[in-house]
N, C-alpha and C positions, 0 to 999 in steps of 0.2 A: 381400761386407761385411755388415752389418745396421745398422740404427741401429736404439738403442734411447734414453729419456729418463728420468729417473729425478726425481718431483715427491718434497718435503714437505713440509707445515704444522708444528704442535706439537699444535693441537687440529683438531678435526673443524668448532667452529665460526669455522675460516679460513680465508677462500678460496683456491684453485686456479687460479683465471681467468688471472691475469696471468702464472704460468709458462703453464702450458697452451699462450696466446694467445703465449709466447716462442718456441715452437715452431714457431707454422706454416710458418713459410720451410724449413723443413727436414724437411718432411711426413713425420712420422712414425708410424708406422701405430697404429691408437689402443691395441692390445696388445702393444704393445712399448710405448708410455707406464705405468713402476710408478708411485705414489702409495701411502705412505706420511702417514694424521692421526694424528704424533706428534711426542715433543720429539726432536730429535736428540744426548740425553745421552748417548745407547749404540747400535748398530748391533743391537740385536734387536726389528728392524723385521721384518714378514712380507713386502710389497714390497720391502723391499731386498734379503731372504732367498733370493728368488725371483729374481730380479732376478741377481745375481752367481752363480745356478748355470745361467743362463738365456745370460747372454753369453763370449763363445768371443771365442778369435785373430782379430786385424783387422777385431772388431765395433766400431761407434763409441755409445759411453755419450756424450748431453747432457745438461749439468744448466743450472739459469738461473745459479743464482749458486755459489759455491765450498763456504759454509757447510751446503750441502744434504746432504755427506758427511760434516760431524761438527760439530763443537762447537768445538774447541781444535786447537791446529797439531799435536799428534802424532797424532789421531782422521782427521785430517785426510790430513795425509801418508800414513798410515799403508794408510789406503783406497787414496789416487789407488799407491801403489805397488803396491798386492794389485794391482790394474786395468791399471795396462800393465808390470807388471813378472812379476807376477803370471800373470795369466789375457795381457797382450800385448794389450788389445786399449786405448782412445783415447777420451779425454777431450776432449771442448771442452765450456768455461764458455763459456756468452752474456755473461753480466759482464763477464771478464776478455777480449780478444780473445790476448791472447799466449798463455792455456790452452787451449793448443790438441797436442797432442801427436802429431798428427798431419806437424805440419812436421818431417820428421827424413831430411831431404835431403843435410846434411851430414854420415849415418853417427854416428857415438861422439860428433860436436864438438853433431849435432843435437839427437842423447838429451839429452847436458850440459844442456843450454841449458833441454829441457823439463822437466828435473829441476829447477832455478834456481830456476824460473818456477813451479811446483807451490810448493817451499819454500818463496817469499817472498809466495806470494799466500796461503798458511796462513798464515804469520807474519802477515799484512798481515789477515786477518779473523779469527783470535785479538785479535790488540791493537786491533779496531774495535770486538770483543767488549766489552773490557774495559773502552775510555774509554764505552764503552754505559751500563754497569753499573755505573762511575761516577758520571756523570752522573745518572741516575736515582738514584742513592743521597745526594747531592751536593744533592739537588732533594727529594726526600723528610724528609732531615734541617731542609732550610730554612723547607720546610712549614711542617714538625710545631714551630720556633722563631717561628712564627708562629699556630699555632695549630689551625693547620688535623689535625683526625682523620681518621686512616683505622681501614680494618677495617669489618667491617658493624655497622652503629649499633648501640647498647642496647637490645633491646625492656623496654620500658616494665611498670609489673606494672599491669593491668589493676583494675578499682575494685573488682571482687568478690571478690579474692585474700585479703582480710583473711579473709570469713565463711568462705571454703574453709580458710585457713591455718587455723580454730583445730577446724574439723571434722575435719582433716588430723591436726596436734595431739594432739586426742583422742581420736584410729583412730577417728572416724565415716567416713571419708576416704579413699580408696586415693588412691594418687600418680598412678593413669591416667585415674583419676575427674575427679580435679581437674583434670588435667591434659585433661581432654576438657570439663571443663566452663570452661572459659577459655578453649579453642582456641588451647592452644601444647604442645610435646611434651613430655612427663610429665621428661626428663632436666632441663629445664630447668622449669616445677613444682617440680619438689624442690630444685632451688637454689634456687632464689628461698623454699621453706618454712627450706631449713636455712639461709638467712644471717636469715632473721626469726628465727628460734629464738634464733641466737647475738644475734643485736643486743636479743632482749627477756633473757634468762638476763644480758648485761649489764648493761643496765641495773637489773634487779634487784636484781642483786649491789653492782653501783655506790651504789645506795639503800640497801643492807643497810651498805652500810662507812659510811657516812654520819651515817644515825642509828648509829653506834655509837660514831663522832667527835664523835657533839652528847648523848649522854650520857656519855662522857668527861670 
């Protein structure tokens, strides 16, 4: 029997140390630890694919928590059954002591219990994830109601923009050159110019309408 471990974090900025530290008592060889730095939304993960090709019947796969296998009930259950039924390897989930498929001393009954435990914990993992998302949504809604602003702070238009806009409007200045002078992206400069021109045209139209009404 060979022992493997799978570690996953959603981004490279996240730390894997906690998951690696949890593996120390099991003395998993370093070259048997597979790690992915990406979301668990699907199984198109390089390290996970390599692990699945290497895992053989009778081997043991250790993971810190069951959601390392997937993000929802169906994914977790599918992968769990693929490992235990398809490959015929075992799974040990460190955060859930009951989820250790090596305990099959009671034959069919032991297998049934292992399957039920996997289903229950897969359900718990998805339910917990949905609760977290719900709490986040409620928290954001409450913060917005209090006036809290989310997202990137709107970039203020610098003082030199009006001069650049006049030259841009008259064709004396290109979008990229104007953006370079102001130190912003060309898309930002172009958006500012378009918005400024629209406001200018709107003011002119409103002025003409007012003059027409006064003459009438």
